[in-house]
N, C-alpha and C positions, 0 to 999 in steps of 0.2 A: 459394109465391110469392104466392098470392092473400091469404094471411094477412098477409104483410109489406106488401102493397099497401094493404090495408084499414087497417092500423095507421098507416102513414105518411100516408095520406090523412086519417085521423082527426086526427092531430097538425096537419097543414096547415090543415084546415078549422077546427079548434078555435082555433088561434092567430090565424087571420084574424078569427074572431069576437071573440076577446079584444081584438084591436086595435081593433075597432069599439066594443066596450063601454068601452074606455079613452077613446076619443074622445068618448063620450057622458058621461063623468065617473062611470061606474059602477065603475071600478077606480081606486083611489087609489095614491099612492106610485109606486114604480118598476115597470116591466113589461118584461121581456126576452123577446122572441119567438124561437121555435126554427125559424122558417120557413127551409127550405133544408138544415137539418141532420138531418132526420128519419131518414135511413138509419143514422146512428151509433147512436142509442139503440135503434132497433128491431132492428138487426142484432146488437148486442152483448147486449142483454138477453134476446133470444130464446134465447141459448145458456146462460143461467144456470139453476141448479137452484132451482125455486120452493120457498120456505119454508126454504132453507138458506143461500144466498148473500146478501150485503148490498150495498147501493148507496148511494153518497154523491156529491153533486154541488154545483155552485155555484148562482148565482142564476138561471140560465137553465134552470129545472127542470121546467116544465110538460110538455115532451115526454118527459122521462124517466118521469114518473109515468104518463102515458098509455101509454107503451110497456110499462109494468108491468101494464097491464090494469086500472088503478084507474078507478073509475066517473067519467066526465067531469062528471057532475052535481056531485059533491063537490069536484072540482078547480075548476070554474067558480064554485061557491059560495064557495070559499076566496078566489079572485081578487077577488070582489066583497065580501069581508069579512062573510060571513053565518054564522050559527050552525051551519048544516048543512055548512059547509066542513070539509075533512079535518083542519084544525088549528083548528076552531071559529071561523074567521074572523079569527084573531089572527096568523096567519103571513103571509097575503097571498101575493103573487106569488113572493117570494124565499125564504120560509121554510116550505115545505110538508114535512110529515113523515108517514110511515105506518109505525109500528113493526110493525103487523100484516104488512106486506109487506116488512119489513126495509129500508125506504127511509128513510135518516137525513138527509134535507135535500138541497137547499135551504139555502145559506149565503151571506150577504151580504158577508163579508170575503174579498177575493180571495186564493185559495190556501189559506185556513185549513182547508178541507174535506179537503185532502190529508193533513195531519197527523192529523186525526180518522179518516180512512180507515185510516191506519196502526194506530190504536188498535182499530178494528173488526177488522182483520186479525189483530192480536195476540190479540183475544178468540176468534176462530175457532181460532187455533193453541192457545191455552190450554185451550179446551174440547175440542179435538180432535174437532170436529164435522164435519170434511170440507168446510166452507164456505170461500168466498173473498170478498174485498171488491173491488168494482169502483169505483174512485175517479176521477171525471171532473174535469178542469180545462181551462182554455183556454190559448191561446198567450201571452196576457198574464200569466196566473198562473204560467206556466212559468218566469218570471224571479224569482219570489218565493223568499226564502231558506229558508222552512220546507219547501218542496218537496224541497230537496236534503238537508235533515236527515232527512226521512222516507225518501228514497231510501236513504240510508246505513244507517239502522236496519233498514229492510225487507230490504235485501240481507244485512246482517250476521246477522240472525236468521232469514233465509229465510221471511219472512212471506208468507202466501197472499193477495197483493194484485196486481191488475192496474191499473196507472196508465194512464189514458186522456187523452191531450191532444187535445181537440177544436180543431184548428187551423183556425179560420175566417178566417184571414189578417189580421185587423185589431185584435185586442184591443179596447179601448174605441173607438179611432179612429185608432190608429197602425199603419201597415203593419208586418208582421213584419220586413221588410228594414231598417226604420228603428229597430227596438227591440231586435233580437236579433242578437248576434254569430254565433251558430250557429243557422241557420234550419232545419236538419234536426233537428227536435226528437226524433226517435226515437233519435238518438245521445246525447242528454243523460244517459242512464243508464250510459254506457260507463265513466266513472270509478268507478262503484260496482258494476261487473260485472253490470249488469242488461241482459239482452238486449232489443233494440228491434225493433219492427216498424213499417214505414210502410205505411199502408192507404188505399186510395181510399175516403174516407168518403162519397162520393156514389153508391156502388154497394152496396146492402144485401146482396147475395149475397156479395160479396167480404168485407164486414164480418163477416157470419156465419161464413164459412169461417175467417177470421183469428182470430175469437173462439174457435172450437173449438180451434185450435192453441195459443193463449195460455193458455186455461183448463186444458187438459190438462197443460201444462208446470207451472203453478202447483199444480194438484191433486196432481201427482206429488212434491210437496215440494221442488221445485228453486228455490223463491224467486220473487221478483216478475218481472213482464214490463212493459215500457213500450211502449204502443201510441200511435203518432201517426196520428190520423184526419184526413186532409186533406179539409176540408169548406168550406162557405161560408154566410154568413147573408145573406139578401136584404134584410132590414130593417136599420134602424140598431141600434146597440148596445142602446139602450133606446128607449122610445117618445118620449123627448125629444131623440133624436139625428137630425138631418136627413141624416147620412151624406154630407156634402159633400166628404169626403176621397177619394171614388172617383167614377168617371164612371157615368152611366146605362148607357152602352154596355157597360161591364165587367159590370155586374149582368145586363143583358139577355143577354149572350153566355153567361154561366154558366147562366142559366135555359134557354136554347135548346139548349146543348150538353151540360150535365152534370146537369140536374135529376134527383134520385134517383127521384121518383115517375114522371116521364115515361119515364125509362130503364127502369124495371121494367115499366111499361105496354107499352112496345115489345116487351119480352121475352115478356110474357104473350100479346100478340097473335100473335107469331111461333110461340107454342106452342099455338095453337088457340082462345084465348079471343076472344070477339067484342067489338066496340065497345059493343054494347048491354048486355052483361053488366057491363062496367066502368062504364058510365054508371049502371046500376042501383045499383052499389056506392056511387058518388059521391052519388047521390040519397039513399040510405039513411044514409050518413055525415052528410050535411047535416042530415037530420032529427034524428039523434042530437045533433048540436051545437046545433041550435035548441032542442031539448028541454032540454038542459043550461043554455042561456042563460035560458030561461023559468023553469026551476027556481030558478036563482040569483037572478033578479030578484024572484021571488015569495017567497023565503025571508026570514025575519026576521033582523034584526041581532042580535048577541050581547047578552045582558043585561049591564048594568053590572057585575054581580057577577063576570062572567067575567074582569075585570081582575085578580082575586085568585087565580084558579085556575091550576094548572100552572106556578106560579112556583118552588115549592120541593117537593122530595121528601124526606120524613124516613124514614130507615132506622135500624133498631136491631140 
């Protein structure tokens, strides 16, 4: 539980700092923060087999990379477009990759990563390596056509893939109830005979337990599982979104009643941890994030020659 607490706190503090750097003009383009959704990535990815399983997600991807244990320095450097970034400063907020960690993005096109996740799962099956693909997408992307094409193929071929819908209630700015005829997203796989699970995405322990069940099903060769993680984002869809489509009272109520970090903190205190211990963790995490921000700000930008690298791979 302490490990989960640290990881979620790292994501929260990192994203808060990223928001500040964006406001200062040090991060360009789009920037989608993961604040409020930390329990999803931490709970799910803690159940993966390191070096075996693959992960793919959309453009709200910083939290997923941090949950993977990737160095905050190279993630922050990528956000600020620096040579030391994990994609050499060319991917930015939305297009981070780490083939070393089998993390395949970071994708800007809504829902496109789901079909690519199907391809990753097919690769696992073809190689018979025992791995699975964890493919994240949101409640907005859940209405894209390629998602259902992938559902059909994955079920037909029993691909080792876990589809994860991060239902943060609002897509870009439209409430689920106004955009989706079926608002219980875990049912969306029924037509393709894909079992669904609805999970409290604000409770990291429930997420972890559910992940173990889903992953065991997939690893047993029984085909895909669809997980709906009910969560919430505290900030706007992106940094340019003032989020006027919901009330301050609604956001504050979620913060006070369902916050994933505060919820786990309460459990830790009930299990014998002290306030001072948890404050020390927060202090240490803040130092790590400050160090990452300083590293990014002091790192050089990519050379102009980088424009021509990583564009084409020739194979014979």
